[in-house]
C-alpha positions in Angstrom: 98.1 110.2 111.2 94.6 110.4 110.0 95.6 110.6 106.4 98.0 107.6 106.8 95.1 105.6 108.2 92.9 106.4 105.2 95.7 105.6 102.7 96.4 102.3 104.4 92.7 101.4 104.3 92.6 102.2 100.6 95.7 100.0 100.0 94.0 97.1 101.8 90.9 97.5 99.8 92.9 97.6 96.5 94.8 94.4 97.6 91.6 92.6 98.4 90.1 93.7 95.1 93.2 92.5 93.3 93.0 89.1 95.2 89.3 88.8 94.3 90.0 89.5 90.7 92.7 86.7 90.6 90.3 84.3 92.3 87.6 85.1 89.7 90.0 84.6 86.8 91.2 81.3 88.3 87.7 80.0 88.9 86.6 81.0 85.4 89.7 79.3 84.0 89.0 76.1 85.9 85.4 76.2 84.8 86.4 76.5 81.2 88.9 73.6 81.5 86.2 71.4 83.1 83.7 72.5 80.4 86.2 71.7 77.6 87.1 68.3 79.0 83.4 67.5 79.3 83.0 68.3 75.7 85.9 66.2 74.6 84.8 63.2 76.6 81.3 63.2 75.2 
């Protein structure tokens, strides 16, 4: 039971880390798109 709780907590942490990584990649991608469009318009 105790071991199962630890493994579940670890899985949740990995999932949150995975989600955070996707969010970081998306925000960087959006930032680059905005940056490039700003360069093109100027």
